[in-house]
N, C-alpha and C positions, 0 to 999 in steps of 0.2 A: 603497254602504252594501253589497253582498252579497259585495264582491271585495277581497279584503284589500288596503290604502292602498297606492298604489306611492309612494315617495318617491326621486325620481332626485335624487342628492348629485353636482352638477357641480363644486361645490370639491373641494380638497386638502384630506386634514386637517391642521388648525393643529397643531404639537404643542403637547403639555401644557406648560405653566408648573411651576415647580419647586414649587410650594404643594396641587400635586395628585398629587404622587407619595405611592405609599402602599409602606410597608415589611411586606411578609409575613411570616406568622410560623410558629410550629410546626404541623404538618400533625396533629399529633397529637389535640389536642381536636376539630381541627373535621373529622376522619375519626369521630370517634367520635360524633358528633353526623348525621352525613352518613346515618353506617351504621343509627342509630335511626328518623331519616326514614326509609329506602328501607323498614327492614323494618315500620315502621306503614305503608304506603303513603301518605305525605304527602308534600306539596309547599311548600317555602317561598320567599318573595319573596325572599329575598336569595340563592336560585341564580335564578331563572326571571328577575327585574328587572336581574341580572348587579351586584349592588350592590357599589360599591367596596370598604365597610367590612367586606365578610361574614368576612374573616377577622381582622378585628379582632372583631369581636360573637361569632365560633363560639369564637373562642379563648377568651371568656367564656364560652362555654356558653347564649349566648342567639341567638333565632330568629326572625323573624316568617312566624306559620304562612299558607299560601296558602290558602283554601277553594275547592272548586267543580271541583277539578280545576285542568291548566295551559293550558286554550286559553279565551280571550276571546272574545266575539262583537263586541267593539269592534276599531276601526282608528286606535288612534291614534299619531299621527306619531313619538313618542318613546322606544315600549315593546318591549322586547324579547322579553316574553309574545306566544306562540303567537298566532294568531287561527283562526278558523274555526267549525265546528260542534261544543259540545262534546260531550262523551257523560253519561250520567246520573250522577245523586248517589251519591258512597258512602254507604251509610246507616252503616258504622262511623267516617266520618271525626270527626263529634264527638267521639267515646270516645276515637278514638287520638290526635286531639290534646290531651285531656285527659290519656290516659296520658304523651304526652310535656311535656306540664306538667312531671306528678309528679316523673316521672323526671329533669328537669333540673333538678326542686327552686326555678324560678324565680319571682320575686316579681313582678315584672311583665311579662306576656305580651300580644305585640301578634298580632291576626289580622286576614287582608286579606281577598281573594277576588280571583278574575278577576268580569268583567261577566258576568252569563248572563240576557240580554235574552231568552232562548229560553223561561225559564221561566214561569208565569205571575204569580209573587210576586219575579221576579228572583234568588229564593234566598233572599230574607229569613228564612222558617222554618230552614231549614238552618243560617243565621245564628244565629237564638234559642237552637236546641238546642246549638248547640255552645259558647256562652256559658254555658248552665246546666250541662251536662255539665263543662267546662273547673270551673267554680265549685263544684260539688258535688263535687269530687274536688279539689279546692286551694285551701279556701276561704280561704287568708289571701294568693292571688294577686290583685293589681290585674288587670283585663282592661278593655285598650284595644284599639277595632275600628276599622279604617281603611275605611271601608264604600264601596260603589258611590253611585250618586245612585239605583238603583231607577225609573230613567224617572222621575223628580218624583211616582213612587207613595206617597202619604201615610201607609197602611194598612201598608205594607213599610216603612216606619222604622220605624211605630206597634211592628211585631213585633220589632223587633229593639230597640227602649227599654224595652220592657216585661221584656226579660231583664234589662235592670238593668250594663249595662255602667259601668265606670268611669271610660271615658274613649270619647266619639264622635269620631269623625275620619272628613272626608270631603275629600279634597283636589280646590283649585280649580285647580293645575296649575299655570296659566297666567295671564297676563293676557287680558282678555275681548277684545281686537283680535286675538291669537292664537286665538283657538280654532277658527276656521275651518282652520285648517293644524294644529294641533296637537292637538285633539278635536274632530275633524268629527262624531262622534256623540253630544258633550254639547253642553250649553245653561250658560255661565257664572251667569245669572240663577236656574235651577232648581238647583245647589249653593248659590249661598247662600241659595235657600229653604230646602234640607234643613237647612243650618243655624241658620238662625233656627228652626225648626221645633224641633228638636231643644232651643235653648237656650231658649226659650219655654217646654216642656214640662220641662225641670231646675227653671225659674225657679219654675214653680207647684208645680211637687210638691216643692221646697226639697230636693232628693235629693243634691247634690254632685258631678254631674257635670260633668268639663270638656268641652268642645267645642274642637276640633283642626283645621286645616288648613295645606295647606302648598303651594308651589310651586317649580318650578324655574328658574331665570334662564342667559342666555346663549342664547336662543331667537328673539332679536329684539326685546327689550323692552328700551326705557327707564325708567332709574330710578325718573322722577317715575312713570311707568305704575306702577311697583310700589309707590310711596307708596300712590298709589290705592287700588291692591286692598286694602291693608293699612287702608286708611279705612273700604273697601265690608267688611272682616271684623267689624271692630270694630264697625260698625252692626250687625250680626248676632249681637252678642254673642259673638265666636269668642273663648274664652279664650286658645289657644296656639297660635303659627305657627312653622313651618320654611320657611326658604327656604337652597334649596342649590343648587351649579352641573349643569347640563344635561352629561350625556357620553352621546355618540351609542353607542349598543350593538353597532351594528353599520351596514354600508355602507347597507342599505336604509331606513334610519330617517332621521330629520332631522338635518343636520348641527348643528354645534356654531356659532353666530356669531359667540358671542366668547367668551372666558373672563374671569369678573369677579372683580377683584381682591378679595382678603382687606377691603383698606379699603373697598370700597364695602358689602360683609356687614358689617364692624362698624358704616354708618350706618346700614343699614337695620334692624339689632337695636336701634341708640340710638332711631331715630325709633319703631319700635315700641313699645317701652316706655315711652316718653313718651305715645303714644297710650292706653295703658292694657292691653294685653295683659298677661298673667300671667306669659308666658315667652315671650320669642324664641329660636329655636336658627336662626343665619345664619352659615354658614360655607361654604367651596366644597366640603366633603363632608360638609355635613350632608343627611339624606334623613328621609323623616318619619318613622320608627319609630328613626331611631338617636340613642340616649341619651333613649330614650322615658321610662325610668323617673326619671331625672334632672329630666327635663321635666316631666311630674306634679305629680313631690316639689316642685317649688320651687314650683308655681301654688297 
């Protein structure tokens, strides 16, 4: 646990299929956003996670802001974000995120974070302050938060929910069977419990908040195992689900076991909608915050 997970990739990388090819866009708007982020000392998950949609989203002047620095205390086998001992929280970060949202005139903002297991509340207070400051400066903007599990701390979750985000997102990332290899510091049932608690409070207070979760495929799961995970999410009243292809960020992370076909993604979407999800975003290039505004608007 105390050391970075070592992933030995003994198999050669598979060539990407045609449906995963990405057209690069005009860098003008991307450079503008990059300059803004650097000037405010912010991080985006677009950069840190090496998201394949960065060119499309940044060309549209949208981004997912990442709180708590760029070093994570966990050792997930899929993630490109740096691992180790993070520094202190930046007290100006909530205000800087709010200023960036205003500057970009965003209608829907996604905020996520690294895991901060070094902090007593997992960073929940910092989360809540960011939500409050973004809302104060951008009252018309919808706020989606993609939160960690806070080690199952119900009070930490309560702190975030008290700030009243519009969408509460927590990714299960993969099927239960693969957690030990993919998310060795996390627990499948703990993630489901977080989503259940969020939905129960939403229903109790009738506040209209949506709950959401996402996974990657291509890590060794079977088709029907994904269907079982979808059933688990519906059991805890999850409203929105995202399913996308895992892409190995570099050689020291888990290899791609297979590239899932677009037809399989379409089947999962249809199955999910028949289960009662309000929206299922399922495609090879889907990521948790990809088309997030559209997902929330149709739900």
